[in-house]
C-alpha positions in Angstrom: 4.6 3.4 4.1 3.0 4.1 0.7 0.2 6.2 -0.1 -2.8 4.3 -0.6 -3.7 5.8 -3.8 -0.9 3.5 -5.3 -2.7 0.5 -4.3 -5.7 1.0 -6.6 -6.4 -2.1 -8.5 -5.5 -0.4 -11.8 -3.2 2.5 -11.3 -3.5 5.1 -14.0 -1.4 4.3 -17.2 -0.3 8.2 -16.9 1.5 7.3 -13.7 3.0 4.1 -14.9 4.1 6.0 -18.0 5.9 8.6 -16.0 7.8 6.5 -14.1 8.7 4.0 -16.8 10.6 7.3 -18.4 12.2 8.5 -15.0 13.4 4.6 -14.3 14.7 4.4 -17.7 12.3 0.9 -18.5 9.6 1.4 -21.2 8.6 -1.8 -20.7 7.1 -1.2 -17.2 4.0 -0.1 -18.8 3.2 -3.6 -20.3 4.1 -5.8 -17.5 1.6 -8.3 -16.7 -0.5 -7.8 -13.9 0.9 -10.3 -11.6 3.8 -8.4 -11.1 1.7 -5.3 -10.0 2.8 -5.7 -6.5 6.5 -5.5 -7.4 5.9 -2.3 -9.7 3.9 -0.7 -6.7 6.7 -1.4 -4.4 9.3 0.1 -6.9 6.8 2.9 -7.1 7.1 3.4 -3.5 10.6 3.6 -3.3 10.9 5.7 -6.5 8.6 8.2 -4.7 10.2 8.2 -1.6 13.8 8.7 -3.4 12.3 11.8 -5.2 10.7 13.1 -2.3 14.0 13.2 -0.5 15.6 14.9 -3.2 12.8 17.6 -3.2 13.1 18.3 0.3 17.0 19.1 -0.1 
């Protein structure tokens, strides 16, 4: 499914920052830790989505 690097307990703020800009949601950075699983799921979907476009 997803890279294990996305499952670190504290993902780098830079990664969250970059994806917050891609998703157009700057609030992603300050979400509480209990939504971390949701964030990681969305990151996985976003990465997969980007990867598909890059392959094409």
